[in-house]
N, C-alpha and C positions, 0 to 999 in steps of 0.2 A: 504494500500500500504506500510505503514511503516513496517508491520510485515514481508513482504517478504525480507526485508534487512537481516533478521536473518534466515529465513526459507531456502532460496536458498543455502547459504553457508553450512548449516547443511546437507542438502540433498546431496550436492556435496561431502562433507567430508565422509558421511556415504557410499555413492556409491563407492568412491575410496577405502575406507578401506574394505568394503565387497568384492569388486572385488579382491583386493590383498589377503585377507584371503581365499577366495574360490579358487583362482588359486594356492595358496601355499599348502593348506591342502586337497583340494578336486579336484585335477586335473583329476581324473577318471570320473567325471561328465561332460557331454557334455557342451561345451562352451555357447551354447544358453541357456541352463537351468541355468547355473551360472549367466549369464547376467540378466535373468529374476528374479532370486532370489535377486540380487543386486539392481535392479530397484524397486522391491517390498519393500525391506528394506529402500531404500531412500525415497520412497513415504510415507511409514508408519512413518518414523522419521520426515518427513516434516509436516505431519498432526498433530502429537503429538506436535511438536514445535509450530505450528500455534496456537493451543488452549492453551498450557501451558504458552506461553510467552505473552499472551494477555495484561496483566496489566504491566508487566515488560518493554515491548517495549516502552510504553508511557513515562515512567520515564527515560529510557535510552536516547531516542531521545530528550526529553526536556533538559536533562543535557548536551547532546552534543551541542545543539543549544546555550545554555547559555555559554558554554566554547568558542564556536566559536564567539559569539558576544562580549565576554570579550576580546578576542584577537584582535578583530577589533578596539575596543575602545582605546587600548594602543598605 
């Protein structure tokens, strides 16, 4: 579940950038096709992020919890 903290924002970011680029440069392609391409790009980036960030997420969340606990103690 911790991994989805990073996967979902990456997917949203990729979808919005892909949609913007496709609308700007490839407006002659049908809107439904552009949307499908953007969805595919966001799913692909989400899968890549899910597997590549496996060990990094553990360290990032631990560091975040440590900082949170340190602030509470002060």
